[in-house]
N, C-alpha and C positions, 0 to 999 in steps of 0.2 A: 365182506365188502371194504377194501383197502381205502381209508381217504386221505389223502395228502395234504396238509397244511402248508399254505404259504406264508410264509413271514410279512407281517404289514409293511416291512422294510422295501421289500422285494415289487410290490405292489406301485405300478405307475399310476399317475394321474392321469384322469380321463381329461378328453378334450373341453368340455364343460367345465372341470375344474380349474386346468389353467386358464380358460377364457374369466372365470371369476376372479383369479389371483390377481391377472392381469390388470383387468378393471378396479380392485382393491388397491394396487399398486398407482394406476395411473390416480388415482382419487385421494392418496396420501400425498402423491405430488404437488400435485394442484393446490392442496391445504398448504404446501408447505410453502409452496411458491407466493400464496396470497399472502401468508403470515410473513414471508421476507419482505414483499412489495409492502404492506402494511406498515413494517417496521421503518422501512426506508423513508415511506412518506411522514410518519410520525417524527421521525430523526431529524427530516429537511423542514418538515413546518416549527418544530422547537427550536432550530438552529436560525431559522428565519426571523422567528417573533423574537429572539434575543439580540440581536443585532441591532435595532433600535436603541433601547435602554443602556447598552454600552457604548454605542454611539455618542451618548448624551452624557455617560458617566466619562468617557474619555474627552468629552469637549469643555464641558465644564470644569473639571480639575484642571486643566489645563487653559483656562481661563482665570480658574483660581491663581496659579501659580501666575499666570502673566501679570494681572492686573493689581493682586492683593498681596505680593509675596512680601511687600515691604511692613505691612502688618500682620506677618505670620514671624511667631519664634522659629528656630531652628527644628524644634521637635515638630510642629506642625508642617513645615515645610517638609519634614520627612515624611509625613504621614499622607501629604499629597503626592510624593513621588512614589510612594506604596502603592498607591490606587491607582494612578496611572499606568505603573508596571502591570498589575494584577490585570486591568481593563485591558491592556495591549497582549497580556495572555490570554483572555478569555477572548477577546477580539479574533486571535490567530485559531483557537481552538473550534469556534463557530465557522469560521471561514472554511477549515479543515471538512469539517462535517457535510457545509454546503458543498464543497465540492465533491465529496465523498458521495451523496445523494445524487448530484448531477451527473456523476459518471456513471452511478446505477439506473437514473432513469433513459441515458442515452442510448439509442438502438446501437447495437454493434454495424458496424460496416469494414467488414475485413476486404481488406485486397494485396495484392504483391506489394510488400515492401523492402526499398532496401536498407538492412539495418546498418550498413557501413554507414550512409549517409546520414540517416538519423542519429545516430550516436555523435557524428562529428558537429552536427547542428548542435544537438545540446552542449557538448565541452563546449562550443564556441560561447555560448549564452551563457557559460558558466565561468568565462574567465575573470567576470570580475570579482568574483568569490575567489579568485586565486592571487588577486593583486598584492605584491610583497611575501610572498611563499613561490616554495620550491617546489613545483610539482611537476611529477613525470607522468605523461598518459601513456599507457602499454596499450593499443590499439591493436588486437589480432584480425583475423580476417573474418569479419563481418557477411553474413548470407542474406539472400533476398528472401525473407518469408512470408506467408499470407497471415495478415493480421490488421487489426485497425489503427490505423498510423497515428492518429490522435490520441489514442488512448494508451499506445506503445510508447510513445513520447512522454509521455507521463511518466509511466515504469522510470523511462532511461532518467530522466529529470530526477524522480524521488531516491531512485538509488546512487546515482554519481553525485547528487549532492550531498548524500548523507555520508558517501564515501569522503568526499571533502571535510565534513564538519567534523568527521569521528577522526581524523587525521592532523585537525587542524594544531596537534603539539607537537607534529615531527616536523624536524629539521628539515627531511625530505621527503615529501608524501610521493607514494606508488600507486597508482590506481591501474587496475588490468580490466581489462573488458576483453571476453573471446566468446567463443561458439564453438559446440560439437555438434556437427551433426550423424545420424545414426537413422535407420529406416523406421519412420513412421514417426519420428520426433523432431525436435531440436532441442539444444540445451545452452542459453545463455549464461554467463559467469561473472559477477562482479566482483573484485578480488581487492582488499587495500591492506596498508600495514599501519592500521589504526592502532584505536583504544582496545579495539577485540569485544569479546564478551565471554561468560561463564557458559559454554555449552549445555549445561543442566536445563539452562532456564530460555534456552533458543527456542522453544514452545510459546514463551510469552512476547516476543518480539512483533508478531504480525495483530494482535489482540488491539483493538481501539484503547487508546490512551495509556497503553502498557509503552514502559521504558526501563531500561537496565539500567541507565546512567542519571546521577543527580540532574536537575534543571541545572545546578551551578557549574557544573562539570562541563554540561553540552544543551544546550537551547534545544528546544522543540518541543511538538504537540502531541506526539505520542498516536498521528493518524496516517502520516506517509505509507509505512509499510504495511498498514491493514489498506490502504489505498491501494497499494500495487498489487497486494493479493486479491483483493477483488478484481481487479482488472484480468489479473491473470487467470483466476477462475471461470472469468467469463469468456474468455478464450478456451476454455475447456483443457488448460494446463493447472500445472500446481508449484509452487516456490516454496523454497528451506533456504535455512544459513545454519552456516558451519563457522567457528571462531573459537579462538583462545584469549584470553585476559591478557593485554599489552601486545599483543603479535596479530590482530588483525581478523579482518571476516571476510568472506567468502558469501554473497548471495547468490543463486541460481535459481532460475525457473525454466521449465520444460513447457515449450509450446509443441501441440499435437502438429499433425499432417494436417495438408489442405481439406480433406474430407472430415475429417472430426471436428475441425472448425467450421465448416459450413452448419454443422449439425449444432453445435454451440449456440451459434448467431442464431439460428432457427428457435430457441427456447424464450 
């Protein structure tokens, strides 16, 4: 009798096997989501608890500077200024973490949103940061997309204010905003002619507290881009960056079509 052996690789899983795999996958996803929620909750709680002592530190150091400065020598006054500066920086870090925690807890409320109107609203709000500078805004044709307008406005605020910050040493600043549509997705780009960055370290840009420039060069907390990535991911999209040292940077993010976004909002 001739017996033909069928390689295991050619054996298809049974319906029961597929169901078991799906249950395992759902269980792992639920565990991952729970872990993420616990991490966000922990980060929010810690940041909230740090707020009060930081306010006390800033307040009492200011009082020390205003009421007792005549009794302090130059070295002591320098120490007070250092305390105030570091308390301010830590306060901004805590505020950034709190904002990020709030965004993670806020339900996604997508609706048809005019990105052109949204962008011009943000640019108008940023005019005070342009005072005394020559800033050229090049806004291309932006379209209506399905997104959470409140969260998407935060994305535009963070990316455009970032572009302003890293072009601050340019005599003539150019910031471009464009959108490309293709079947099933929309890609929005923010391009500037600023300090740029080494492309080898682009993967670090979106990590919390990760910065590619020294604080002495450009102020910042290292939370803004992490917040942007978090928002884009909640919309079911992704973000990436391209740059070259002293030749500017481009931040691009992709949003899915309307049906995919609805599924993301339900997660």
